[in-house]
GUPASE-251283 format. One record per residue (C-alpha): x, y, z. Coordinates in steps of 0.001 Angstrom, whole numbers, plus 500000, padded with zeros to 6 digits. Example, Ala and Ser with C-alpha at 12.3 -4.5 7.8 and 13.67 -1.06 7.14 Angstrom:
512300495500507800 513670498940507140 
This chain:
681183584666447799 680915583954444400 682789581305442285 684180583598439829 685492586089442931 688698583342443492 691697583304441476 693687580844441050 697692581411440177 699380577871438511 702636577331437576 704207575130434632 707159572743434902 708978571020432822 708506570599429148 707441574514428613 711063575773427382 710478576262423622 707692579253424747 710303580809427062 712346582953424096 708842584637423401 707483584881426527 710827586468428062 711336588584424664 708125590493425473 708770591424428649 712274592478427660 710999594829425283 707592596023427127 706225599074426327 706579600029430218 710116600523431407 709564599460434763 708355596185433853 712017596185431525 713611597028434649 711302594552436988 712494591661434131 716319592580434057 716400592654437744 715224589196438363 717317587570435636 720538589578437221 719126587489440183 719098584491439064 722531584793437188 724267586124440364 722461583070442373 723470580267439884 726504581608439389 726617582422435688 728153585320433263 725148586515432203 721388585966432300 720969586451428558 721324582905428011 717989582053429665 716444584309426718 718620583791423486 720324580379423508 717373578067422871 719907575271422626 720966576111426291 717194575729427319 717575571697426775 720941570851428679 720848570004431738 720881571697435327 719623574710432501 715979574146431764 714572574427435557 716163577297436467 715593578719433294 711337577841433680 711666579123437076 713238582303436506 710443583618433467 707977582388436090 709141584692438745 709463587390436437 705886587015435121 704585586947438389 706537590063439630 704885591508436764 701343591049437552 702043592027441182 703197595452439314 699947595642437703 697778594456441240 697272591100439849 697019588873443294 696087584762443404 693665583704446076 695368580181445588 698203578852443725 699443575326442690 702462574204440410 703262571236438142 705589568586439183 708584571442439150 706175574527438757 705616573373442666 708634575575443754 707365578855441516 704025578559443329 705553578226446739 707576581750445746 704256583089444999 702669582095448362 706118583722450425 706752580053451653 710236580375449813 712162582796448804 713538583779444875 717127582536446114 715927579525447886 714151578330444479 716768578705442543 719017576701444894 716339574028444936 715250573288441194 719185573234440513 719595570790443036 716480568932442399 717202568664438230 720969567448438891 719795564964441899 717094563337439542 719860563522436777 722003561492438283 719435558823439379 718718558595435813 722079557609435294 722196555153437487 719129553142435898 718017554077432694 714056554914432086 711651557172429896 708153558520430157 704902557955427904 701396559997427568 698359557850427802 695760559214426358 691824558375425901 692277555654428682 690454555760432585 692942555647435641 691896552031436654 692893550838432899 696003552478433209 696574551076436631 696048547851435287 698533548101432607 701365549174434497 700522546233436581 701081544364433815 704320546234432674 706200547175435808 705572550680434792 704556553850437290 701451556073436932 703642559492437261 701446562204436617 697722562097436540 696864565004434098 692957564604433180 690919561946433586 691999560963430314 695812562021430049 698093559870432204 701710559445432299 703619556574432782 707214556319434095 709691553439434452 712831551012433420 713152551363429379 711794547686429320 708564548455431574 707590551724429497 708182549771426169 705511546706426940 703716549264428726 703736550993425115 703114547902423186 700494546636425050 698363550214424690 698810550316421186 697693546822420593 694152547405422341 694221550706419906 694775553146422171 696754556166421826 700225556511423532 703345558863423263 707026558646424315 708054562094425980 711314563476425187 712865562889428731 715868560342429206 714626559597432930 711410558372435226 710704560849436699 707659560823439410 708598556864440056 710784554712442253 713699554706440013 713950558729441477 714139557097445161 717632558221445259 716766561710444267 714094561702446948 716944560882449337 719282564068448036 716130566564448060 715418565377451492 719194566188452824 719365569267450546 715707570674452489 716671569348455741 717873572922457023 716249575233454430 714198577708456534 710913577660454959 707760579658455957 703988578545456433 702534579834452725 700981582872453425 698196582156450420 696379578655450096 698956576749448531 697703572913447055 700837570655446791 700978567671444123 701282564797446438 698302565230448041 696171567529446209 695804569193449151 696378572129451002 699805572210452562 699512575112455378 702571574383457543 706904574823456680 707072570857457318 703871570184455053 705478571905452426 709037570216452618 707660566751452933 705825567878449966 709094568917447983 710278565754448823 708245563152448082 706949564718444704 710145563899443407 709329559989443100 705792560328443990 702433561115441738 701446564299440447 697815564206440991 696974567380438852 693386566542438167 692874566528441746 694508569024442184 692135571246439750 689508569827441350 690091571122444571 690666574197443689 687603574590441180 685289573099444263 687011575482446558 685884578599444492 688782578884442075 686159580041439067 689356581973437013 693092580417436390 696101582482435549 698923580214433951 701878581974434826 704975580818433052 706168579884429467 703751578165427695 699709577253427940 700524573189428703 698447573701431995 695721575608430606 695098573067428203 694696570892430726 692561572752433084 690110573356430333 689297569628429823 689058569453433833 687264572515434539 685360573398431458 683388576123433107 686308578028434543 687609581320433193 691411580590431855 693973582874431084 697365583226430669 700028585650431832 702051586789428785 699127587850426926 697439590060429947 701038591314430516 701237592271426722 698296594261426899 699272596418429864 700447599771429478 
């Protein structure tokens, strides 16, 4: 089997909501009436599960996309609508993964979770993390151009924690307000680049331990299936092949690191030569291009736009 014969689907997480209106409008107005109907049915299903009067707020009210409790389901719903549209045209993944919350979308693609389950989980996860953030204020920042070892050293001094290892030179730190302030001052003092993120919680850090415990309770009796498509999880950058491994990964990633660099390296090493980003935005495409410059990278929005 050649490297190019394997295709990986990757699903984005938080921070991609600004791209929702464009992609959603493209699917709602698609030239193929079957795609338009599929899109509407997906949004109606989400609205029913979430107890909304209409799913239109996901598409048109951009302000709503930034409200706690709306961002995560909005990203998930559009990702699954795009996944269903790709399936309609017979695009199928050989392997799947997702970044942070996008892991839940990937598990729908792997048939480990139903869409209904996924909606309940992302809504609960978002609420748990919001509540944990109210208990102890924190924030996040992206460090550019430093090695993992250098960032680890700064975290040890400042009390910040590594949240995401996105590429070898893009690492996100998370922690208490004072820890992030101290860490960013060290980084800037060294002449390196750091960008504070528009997020008011310390995601993927020990401050999310209360949210991790609540997620464990929510998942305790959830019926999860073994993934039917090879699925690589965030916290281990390795395959989760059983329902219990999936459950444990979903719990641990709330306060654990997103090992995206190692995830893409694993997918590429195991034969993925083409990646399809399924969901709003092109954040993951940019990261993958830096991790594996030889990979072919496509985006569902662009592919579906030209399909008849």
